[in-house]
N, C-alpha and C positions, 0 to 999 in steps of 0.2 A: 101952238099948232106945230105939226110935223110936216116938213116939206121933203119930198122924195124926188130924186132926179135919177133917171135911168140913163145908161150909156152902154155902148158896146155893140149895138146892133149894126147891121150892114147886109151886104149882098155876098153870099158864099155859094159855092157849088155843092151839090149833093155829096155827102160824105165829109164835108168840112166841119170846122168847129168855130164856135164863138163863145166868148165869155162876157156875160152881161153883168153890169155893176149897178147898184142902187145906193146912192149916198143920201143919208138923212141929215137934216139940220133942224134946229129948234128943240129937239129932244133926242136923248140917247135911245138906242134900239135894244139895249140889253134886256129890258123887261117887256119887250113887245113881241108878239107873234107876227111873223112876216110871211109873205107869200109872193110867188110869181104867178101871174095870170097872163093869158094870151087871148087875143081876139082877132079872128080873120073875118073878112067881109062876108056877110050873110050868115055868120055863125055867132052863137052866144059866147060870152066870156067863159073861159075854161081855166080852172086852176091847174097849173103845171106842177107846182111844188109848194109846200108850206112847212114852216119850221118854227119851233119854239125859240124863245129868246136866247137860250144858251146854245142853240143849234144841235142839241143832242137828239131831238126827235124831228125827223123829216118825212113827210108824206108826199109821194109822187103820183102823178097821173099814170095810168097804165101805159100810155103812149110814150111816156118819158123814162120809164124805168130802164136802167141799164145804159142809158145814153146821157141823161141830164143829172147834174149834181148841184144841189143847193147848199150853200154854206154862208157863214157869217164871220165877220171880223169886227167884233164889238169895239175894239180899240180904234178902228177907223170909222166906226158907225156906218158900216157898209155891209150889204148883203150881195151875194153873187149867185149867178146861175151859169155853170159851165155846161155847154151844150156840145156834144160830140155826135158824130155820125148823123149829121143833119139830113133831113129829108125834105122834099118840096112841101109836104103837108105840114111841116113845122112853120111855114111862112105865116106870119101874123105880126100884129103889134103886141109887144110884150110889156107888161106893167108890173111894177112892184107895188105892194100894198102892206099896210101895217095896222095892227090893232093893239090896244093896251090889254086886251083880254089875256088871261094867263094860260089859255089853252089854244092850240093851233086849230085852224079850221080851213076847209076848202070852199066855204060859202062866201061869195063875194060881199053879201050884205053885212057880214061880220067885220068888214074892214072899213075903217073910217078914213084912212089916209091913203092916197094914191099918187103915184108918179104920173108924168105926162105920157109915158110910153116911149118905146124905142122900136123901130121897124126892123124886123128880121125877114129877109127874103132869101129863099134857098132855090137856086136854079137846078133844073134837071140836066 
């Protein structure tokens, strides 16, 4: 089994930045597709970014393009989400997820492994 642990969330003012980290244990992530999802109260879970195992292919939600950057460090078995120019509407619990499937996906049901989430709150 793969365990995923997110960190890096917190409270920031609009326009600020956060870098989320997701450390995996139990398996290496080099051959996993990984993704960042977020979920705000009353809203369905939304994929923010997904990436292939080598990190060469990254797909972003329209709301994240130009502001968020997903990356991987396979040597550290860690995936990251750099979030810049944060807006109040970015407030949500952010989750990392992984699947052994060889192609990336924005569909939550394709991901078998999930972290516990980290809260991101952006004040106006």
